[in-house]
C-alpha positions in Angstrom: 0.5 0.0 0.5 3.4 2.6 0.1 2.4 5.1 -2.5 -0.5 4.3 -3.4 -1.8 7.8 -4.5 0.9 8.1 -6.3 1.1 4.2 -7.7 -3.0 5.9 -8.6 -1.5 9.1 -10.5 0.9 6.8 -12.6 -0.9 4.8 -14.5 -2.9 7.5 -17.0 -0.2 8.5 -18.3 0.6 9.7 -21.7 3.1 11.6 -23.9 2.3 15.8 -25.2 4.5 15.8 -27.9 3.3 16.8 -31.4 -0.5 16.1 -30.9 -1.8 18.7 -31.6 -1.3 20.4 -34.7 -3.6 23.2 -34.3 -4.7 25.4 -31.3 -8.4 24.8 -30.9 -8.9 21.5 -28.9 -11.6 19.9 -28.2 -12.1 18.4 -24.5 -13.6 15.5 -24.2 -14.9 16.1 -21.0 -16.6 19.3 -18.6 -16.4 21.0 -15.6 -18.7 18.3 -13.0 -17.4 15.6 -14.4 -16.4 12.7 -12.0 -15.1 9.3 -12.6 -15.0 7.2 -8.6 -13.5 4.0 -8.3 -12.5 0.9 -5.4 -9.2 0.3 -5.0 -8.5 -3.7 -4.3 -5.0 -5.4 -3.6 -5.2 -8.7 -3.9 -9.2 -9.6 -3.2 -9.7 -7.9 -0.2 -10.6 -4.1 -1.1 -9.0 -1.2 0.5 -10.5 2.1 -0.6 -12.0 4.8 -2.7 -10.5 7.0 -5.2 -12.6 10.0 -7.1 -10.7 12.0 -9.8 -13.2 15.6 -10.9 -12.8 17.9 -13.2 -13.9 20.8 -10.4 -14.2 24.9 -11.7 -12.3 27.1 -13.9 -9.6 29.4 -12.0 -7.4 31.6 -12.1 -3.9 32.0 -11.3 -1.8 35.2 -12.1 -4.4 36.6 -14.5 -4.0 32.6 -16.6 -7.0 31.1 -17.1 -7.1 27.3 -15.8 -9.1 23.7 -15.0 -9.1 23.3 -11.3 -8.7 19.1 -11.2 -8.9 17.5 -8.4 -8.1 13.3 -7.3 -8.3 11.9 -4.2 -7.7 8.3 -2.1 -8.8 7.3 0.9 -8.5 3.5 2.3 -11.3 2.3 4.0 -11.5 0.5 7.7 -10.0 -3.1 7.2 -7.1 -1.1 5.6 -6.4 1.9 8.0 -5.3 -0.5 10.2 -1.9 -1.6 8.3 -1.6 1.8 6.7 -4.5 4.9 6.3 -4.6 6.8 3.3 -6.0 10.0 2.8 -4.5 11.6 0.5 -5.8 14.6 -1.7 -4.3 16.0 -4.4 -4.2 19.2 -7.3 -4.3 19.8 -10.8 -4.3 24.0 -12.3 -4.1 23.2 -15.7 -4.2 26.2 -19.1 -7.1 26.8 -20.7 -6.3 25.4 -23.6 -4.2 21.9 -21.6 -1.0 22.4 -22.7 0.9 22.7 -19.6 0.2 21.9 -15.9 0.4 25.3 -13.9 -0.1 24.4 -10.5 0.2 21.3 -8.6 -1.1 20.5 -5.1 -0.4 17.4 -2.4 -2.1 16.9 0.8 -0.2 13.8 1.7 -1.3 12.0 4.8 0.5 7.7 3.8 1.0 5.9 7.5 3.1 7.5 9.2 3.7 10.4 6.1 2.4 13.5 5.9 3.6 16.0 3.7 1.9 19.4 2.3 3.2 19.6 -1.5 3.5 22.2 -3.6 4.7 23.2 -7.5 4.6 26.0 -9.3 6.2 25.3 -13.0 7.7 28.1 -14.0 8.7 28.9 -18.5 10.1 31.7 -18.5 13.0 29.8 -15.8 12.4 26.3 -17.5 11.5 25.6 -13.4 10.0 23.6 -12.1 10.1 24.5 -7.8 8.8 22.2 -4.9 7.7 23.6 -2.4 7.2 21.3 0.5 6.3 21.8 3.7 6.3 25.6 2.5 9.6 25.4 2.4 11.4 25.4 -0.8 13.1 22.3 -1.3 13.6 21.9 -4.3 14.3 23.3 -8.4 14.3 20.9 -11.0 15.0 22.1 -14.5 11.8 21.3 -17.3 12.0 21.0 -20.6 9.2 23.4 -21.5 5.2 22.8 -21.6 4.7 19.6 -19.0 2.9 17.9 -17.5 1.7 17.0 -13.0 1.2 13.2 -12.6 -2.9 13.9 -12.5 -2.9 15.8 -15.5 -1.6 13.8 -17.5 -4.8 11.2 -17.0 -6.7 14.1 -18.1 -4.4 14.9 -21.3 -4.0 11.6 -22.3 -8.1 12.0 -22.8 -7.4 14.4 -25.4 -6.7 12.0 -28.6 -7.4 9.1 -30.4 -5.7 5.7 -29.0 -4.0 3.3 -31.6 -3.6 -0.4 -30.9 -0.1 -1.2 -31.0 1.5 2.1 -30.9 4.7 3.4 -28.9 4.0 6.6 -27.4 6.7 8.8 -25.4 5.6 10.1 -21.5 6.9 13.2 -20.3 6.7 13.5 -16.6 7.1 15.7 -13.7 6.3 16.2 -11.0 8.4 18.9 -9.3 11.4 16.6 -7.7 11.6 15.3 -11.2 11.5 15.4 -15.0 11.1 11.7 -17.0 10.7 10.3 -19.9 7.6 7.0 -20.5 8.0 4.7 -22.7 3.9 3.2 -23.0 2.6 0.6 -25.2 -0.5 0.1 -26.3 -1.9 -3.4 -27.2 -5.1 -4.4 -28.7 -9.1 -4.0 -28.3 -11.1 -6.3 -25.1 -14.8 -6.2 -23.8 -13.7 -5.3 -19.7 -16.5 -5.5 -17.6 -17.0 -3.6 -14.1 -19.0 -1.6 -11.4 -20.3 1.1 -13.7 -20.9 -1.3 -16.9 -19.3 -3.0 -19.9 -17.2 -0.7 -22.2 -14.8 -2.3 -25.6 -11.0 -0.3 -24.1 -7.7 0.1 -25.1 -4.5 -1.6 -22.6 -2.2 0.6 -22.6 1.4 -0.7 -20.9 4.2 1.4 -19.4 7.9 0.3 -19.7 8.5 0.2 -15.5 12.4 1.3 -15.4 11.5 5.2 -14.9 9.2 4.6 -13.0 9.1 5.6 -8.8 8.4 4.7 -6.1 7.2 0.2 -5.2 7.8 -0.2 -9.3 11.9 0.8 -8.9 11.5 -1.5 -6.2 10.5 -4.6 -8.3 12.4 -5.7 -11.0 9.0 -8.2 -12.3 6.1 -5.7 -11.4 3.6 -5.0 -14.2 1.2 -1.9 -14.4 -2.2 -2.5 -17.2 -4.7 0.4 -17.6 -7.5 0.1 -19.8 -9.1 3.0 -21.6 -12.5 3.5 -23.2 -12.7 3.5 -26.9 -15.4 6.2 -27.1 -15.9 9.4 -27.4 -14.4 10.5 -23.4 -12.3 7.8 -23.3 -11.9 6.8 -20.0 -10.0 4.2 -17.8 -11.8 2.4 -16.1 -9.8 -0.2 -15.2 -6.2 -0.5 -13.0 -4.1 -3.8 -13.1 -0.5 -3.4 -10.9 1.3 -6.3 -9.9 4.5 -5.2 -7.8 7.0 -7.1 -4.5 4.4 -6.2 -2.6 1.0 -7.9 -3.3 -1.4 -6.6 -6.6 -3.1 -3.4 -6.9 -6.2 -3.2 -8.5 -9.0 -0.3 -9.3 -11.9 -0.4 -11.1 -14.4 2.4 -12.3 -17.8 2.0 -9.4 -19.7 5.5 -10.8 -19.7 8.0 -13.4 -21.2 11.4 -13.6 -20.7 14.6 -15.5 -20.1 13.2 -18.9 -19.9 15.4 -21.7 
């Protein structure tokens, strides 16, 4: 259960290089969309997660989407590793870059308040922990934090049996991760049955629990429809198997 929120956020990511021919983007989601997931570790239910397109906000005069994510363990899992983590991402209105990233992390004995400011004039990500600047990370240009990429990935139609590159920045490091897409298949989850395409990242550049698991596997299935929703996640790491399944969805475009 360690790094539970990071694990859940990383599974949705994909590349942004060269995907847009013009500046007009038709988003497949809108303000008010909410996705809810049940989480399990092996055969045991351990909690729930929610992803939400919350509102439009202005950051230093720039209009942004505010996206929220939360994950919490249930009473059973609380006895072993209690999680109450909330994440916010502010993304530019044209959905080309992250502006700010916030994370209030409560996982086991770890409690952190993280704030990341993406400074594109200096090409730096400024990482604050508990109110203090603790790190400056160089970025190559427009980048996305782990949460915003979960939504950016949905902007484009998935291609079967294709390879794409994922640039990530969580404020502490910038990475490029290769992701392979698989074939379409029918996936049944509590929210319904979907035709979905499997995606699978190469694991060597993923941080956290994946780095400690040499034979780890991670898969996420995106619905093959106009909404392109992540409907199921499955992973296998050294400490067991993690699964997330879509249970409820509302506010779809």
